[in-house]
C-alpha positions as CSV (number, residue, x, y, z in Angstrom):
1,M,0.0,0.2,0.0
2,A,1.5,3.4,-1.2
3,L,2.1,6.0,1.3
4,Q,-0.6,8.7,1.0
5,R,1.4,12.1,0.9
6,Q,-0.1,15.8,0.7
7,E,1.3,19.2,0.5
8,I,0.7,22.5,2.1
9,D,2.6,25.8,0.6
10,L,2.6,28.6,3.0
11,H,4.5,30.9,0.9
12,G,3.2,34.6,1.1
13,Y,1.0,33.8,4.6
14,T,1.8,36.1,7.5
15,V,2.7,34.1,10.4
16,A,-1.1,34.1,11.5
17,E,-2.6,33.1,8.3
18,A,0.3,30.2,8.1
19,L,-0.6,28.6,11.5
20,F,-4.4,29.1,11.2
21,R,-4.1,27.2,7.8
22,L,-1.9,24.5,9.7
23,E,-4.1,24.2,12.3
24,Q,-7.4,23.3,10.1
25,T,-5.6,21.1,7.6
26,I,-3.5,19.1,10.1
27,P,-6.7,17.3,11.6
28,L,-8.3,17.2,8.0
29,S,-5.1,15.4,6.9
30,Y,-5.2,13.3,9.7
31,S,-8.5,11.9,9.5
32,K,-8.6,11.2,6.0
33,G,-5.3,8.9,6.8
34,V,-2.7,11.1,5.3
35,D,0.5,9.3,6.2
36,E,2.7,12.7,5.1
37,L,2.9,16.3,5.1
38,L,5.1,18.5,3.6
39,V,4.5,21.9,4.4
40,I,6.4,24.4,2.1
41,H,6.9,27.5,4.3
42,G,10.1,29.3,2.1
43,K,13.7,30.1,3.2
44,G,13.3,33.6,3.9
45,E,14.6,35.2,7.2
46,G,13.5,31.8,9.0
47,V,10.3,33.5,11.1
48,L,7.7,31.5,9.6
49,R,10.1,27.9,9.7
50,S,10.9,29.0,13.4
51,E,7.0,29.5,14.2
52,V,5.9,26.3,12.0
53,L,8.0,24.2,13.8
54,S,7.4,25.5,17.0
55,F,3.3,24.8,16.4
56,L,4.4,21.1,14.5
57,R,5.9,20.2,17.9
58,S,3.2,22.0,20.0
59,G,0.9,19.9,22.4
60,Y,-2.2,20.6,19.7
61,C,-0.5,18.6,17.2
62,R,0.7,16.0,19.7
63,Q,-2.7,13.7,19.4
64,Y,-1.5,14.0,15.4
65,V,2.0,14.1,14.7
66,Q,4.9,11.5,15.2
67,S,7.7,13.2,13.8
68,V,8.5,16.6,12.4
69,Q,11.4,16.7,10.2
70,P,13.1,19.8,9.1
71,G,14.2,19.9,5.3
72,D,17.5,20.8,6.2
73,Q,18.3,18.1,8.8
74,Y,16.7,15.1,6.9
75,R,18.1,16.1,3.1
76,L,14.6,16.7,1.6
77,D,14.1,18.5,-1.3
78,G,13.6,22.3,-0.7
79,G,16.4,21.9,1.9
80,Q,15.3,24.6,4.8
81,G,12.0,25.6,3.0
82,V,10.3,22.6,3.5
83,V,9.3,20.6,6.9
84,K,7.8,17.2,6.4
85,V,5.2,15.9,9.3
86,I,4.8,12.0,9.6
87,F,1.2,11.6,11.0
88,K,0.5,8.5,13.7
89,I,-1.1,5.7,12.2
90,M,-4.7,5.7,13.3
91,K,-6.2,2.6,14.9
92,V,-9.4,1.3,13.4
93,A,-11.0,1.2,16.9
94,E,-10.4,4.9,17.2
95,L,-11.5,6.0,13.8
96,K,-14.7,4.1,14.8
97,K,-15.4,6.1,18.0
98,K,-13.8,9.4,17.0
99,S,-16.0,12.4,15.7
100,F,-14.3,14.6,13.4
101,P,-15.8,18.0,13.4
102,V,-13.7,19.0,10.7
103,R,-13.5,22.6,9.6
104,Y,-11.2,23.5,6.9
105,I,-10.6,26.3,3.9
106,D,-11.9,25.8,0.1
107,V,-9.7,26.7,-2.6
108,N,-11.4,30.0,-2.4
109,D,-10.7,30.7,1.3
110,S,-14.2,31.0,2.3
111,K,-14.7,29.0,5.7
112,I,-17.0,25.6,5.3
113,E,-17.8,24.0,8.1
114,K,-18.2,20.3,7.8
115,I,-19.4,18.2,10.4
116,S,-19.2,14.1,10.7
117,D,-22.5,11.8,10.6
118,D,-22.0,11.1,14.3
119,T,-21.8,14.7,15.2
120,K,-25.0,15.7,13.0
121,A,-27.3,13.1,14.5
122,M,-26.2,14.0,18.0
123,V,-27.5,17.6,17.4
124,D,-30.8,16.3,15.5
125,D,-31.0,14.2,18.5
126,K,-31.2,17.3,20.8
127,K,-33.0,19.7,18.9
128,R,-35.9,16.4,19.0
129,R,-35.8,16.4,22.6
130,G,-35.8,20.2,23.3
131,K,-38.8,20.3,20.9
132,D,-40.5,17.0,23.1
133,R,-39.7,19.2,26.4
134,Y,-41.3,22.2,24.9
135,L,-44.5,20.2,23.9
136,K,-44.8,18.9,27.1
137,M,-44.5,22.3,28.7
138,V,-47.4,23.8,26.3
139,N,-49.8,20.5,27.2
140,N,-49.1,21.0,30.7
141,N,-50.0,24.9,30.6
142,K,-53.3,24.0,28.8
143,I,-54.4,21.3,31.5
144,N,-53.5,23.5,34.2
145,N,-55.2,26.6,32.9
146,K,-58.5,24.5,31.9
147,G,-58.0,22.6,34.9
């Protein structure tokens, strides 16, 4: 079975924009079963590089990321301008029990929210229970007023 690879190019983004895109991409890639993510941040002055490396090694990413490999240390194409992210292997049991409410940015940079079927069913169930409670309250008031 071939490795699934994905790339994200952060050229031209501010640090905040780049980290936002990474924050959206990491869980989405992990949930899709991607094995490796190549983060292209460019060489420049190294500000974006250091922030990206810091973010990828943070607590937020630990649940998804097995290792972070800076391009210059691992002789990757792109050298200092890239970082390879190796994702943890998701166990089948974990995949079944986890619900991934995933937010991501589409091609036009407009925010789209996509929720899993499990999450949608839970929301629908809460709405139904709330409606049932409302109807009980209305019926009780009608009975009490006639009384």
